[in-house]
N, C-alpha and C positions, 0 to 999 in steps of 0.2 A: 504494500500500500504506500502510495506517495503522499506525504503530508505537505500541504501548502503553508508557507510561512511568509508573512509580511513583516519586515523589520524596518521600523522607522529609526533613523540614526541622526546624531549630530557628531560630526567628525572630531570636535574638540573635547568631547566628554570622555574621561578615562574609564568611567564605569560602563558606558555604552560600548567602548572599545573591547573591554574584557568579555562582555556578553556576546558581541559579534564574533570574537575569536572562538568562543564556545560553539556558536552556530557553524562556523567553518569546520570545526572538528566533527560536529554532528553530520555534516555533509559526507564525511568519509565513511560513516558507519550506519547511516539510515537513509532511506529514500525520501528526500525532501526537495522541494522546489521553493527557492527563496526569491522574493521580490524586495529589493532594497529601495527605500523611499526616504528622502530627506525630511527631517523636522528641525526645529531650531530652538535652542535655549535662549537665543537673543529675542526671538519672537515671543516665546513663553514669558520672558521677563520684561518685555517692552512696557515701559510706563510704570513699572513697580518701584517702590521706594526701597532701594537696596544699598548696601555699603558701597562706597566709591571704588574700592579695589575690585569688587565683584562686577560692578558696572563697566569698569575698564576691560575686564575679561569678556563681557558680553559685546562690547564694541569690536573686539577682535574676532568674536565668534560669527559675526555676520558674514564675513568674507567666504569662509569654507562652505557655509550653508547655502549662500547665494549661488555659488558655482555648482554645487550639487544639484540645486533646483534647475539650473540651466541645462546641465547634462541630462537630468531626468526628462526634460522636455524634448531635447534634440538628439540625444544619444542614449536612450534608456538602457540599452544593453551594456553600457559602460559605467553605470552608477556604482555597482559593486566594486569594480576595478578601481575607480576613483577613491572610494572609501578605503579599500585595502592599501593603496599606494600612499594616500595622504595620512591615513591613520598610522601607518608604519613610521612615517617620518615624524609625526607629532608625538606618538606615544612610545613605540618601541625604541626609537632613536633619541628620545628625551628632549623633544622640542615643543612641549606643551606649555600650558599656563601663560600664554602670551597675552599682552594687553594692548589696547589702542587700535584704531583703524589701520588696516593694512598689515597687521603684525604677521599674518600667515602668507603674505603675498608670494614670497620666494618659494615656500614649500608647495603652495598651490601650483605655481608654474612648473616646478620640478615634477610634481605628480602628474600633471596633464601631459607633459613630455614623455614621461615614463609609460603611460598607457596609450600613447599614440593619438591624443586629441590636440586640437590647435591650442597652443600656449596663449593665444589671444583671448581665450575664454577666461583667463585669469582677470581680465579687465572687469568682468561682471562683479567681481568681489567688492569693488569700490563704487558700484553704481546701484541704482534701485530698479533696474530693468527686470530683474528676476524676482523682485519682492512679492508681487502678486502670486506668482507660481509657488514660491516658498511658503507663503502664508496659507495657500490652498493645501499643499501637501501636509503642512503642520496641522491644519484644521482637520484633515482626514484622520490623523492620529488621535486628536482630542475627541473627535466624534466617535471613534471606535472604543476609546478607553475611559473617557471622562477627563475632568480638568485638574484633578489633584495628583499630577504626575510630573515626571521629568523625562529623561532619556535613559535607556531605550524604551520604545513601545514595541511589543511583539504581538502579532495576531496569529494564533494557531487555529486553523480552521475558521470557525465563526466567532471565536472569542479572543479579545485582546486584553493584554495586561501591561502594566509598567513593570519592567524587569524581565527575567530575574536579575537581581543585582548580585554579582559575584566579584570577588577580589582575585581569585585565581582560576585559571582555565583548565577544566577537566579535559582529558584526552582519551581517545580510543573508546572502548565500550562504556567507560564511566560517563563520557560525554553523552553517549546514546541513551544510557539509563536515565540521566537527568532530563533529557528531552522527553523520553517516554513518560516520566512522572509529570512533566509540565503539560503534555498533551492530555493525560488522564484528568488532571485538575481542570483543564480548560473544557473538557467534555461535560463536566458537572455544572449545570446552569446556575447553581446557587452558591458556587465558590467565588469569593471575591478577593481575599488577600491573605498573605502570610507576611510577618515582618518581625525583625529583631534589630537591635542596635548593632551597627558595624563596629568592629574592633580593629580593623586595619584598612589601609588604602589599597587600591589596585596594585597587585604585584606583577608588573609587566616583565 
């Protein structure tokens, strides 16, 4: 049986990155079909009264998400590759937590070049031309799961959840078993959430 997974992501979120790497492991051991869709922490927090340092991080987050939205519109088959390439540069290679407009510009350009897309797409990061599309993709995540969430949002079949939030990435059959458990919970229409306090940051 092939499971359909919709994965809404923000490239700059370290927790989202860990969950996405789990899904990549699941692809090796289960029959799944994944659609990668951008969402945006910058959109989620737009207009909120937040600490200045967090807002500076949200300024930086617009760029990667805008480019993801433009790719989803024009090169939908490349969205996952863009996330893989940019996320590796941000998280695995230790270039995250940037602040201010344009902070991820060089990484975006490098990621586009790596996956064979026009580097000129990086210009979208500092314009508003993809904002309507980005807000639409983001809204589709919120519509699926509700508004008390962050990233990632994952839809398993007909049911969407925020998370799972993991700090370490299971591999092999363990990844598959975690996926099986998530699918089973999603199949029960009256299940809503599990939560506990985190005791560590993502271990990339």
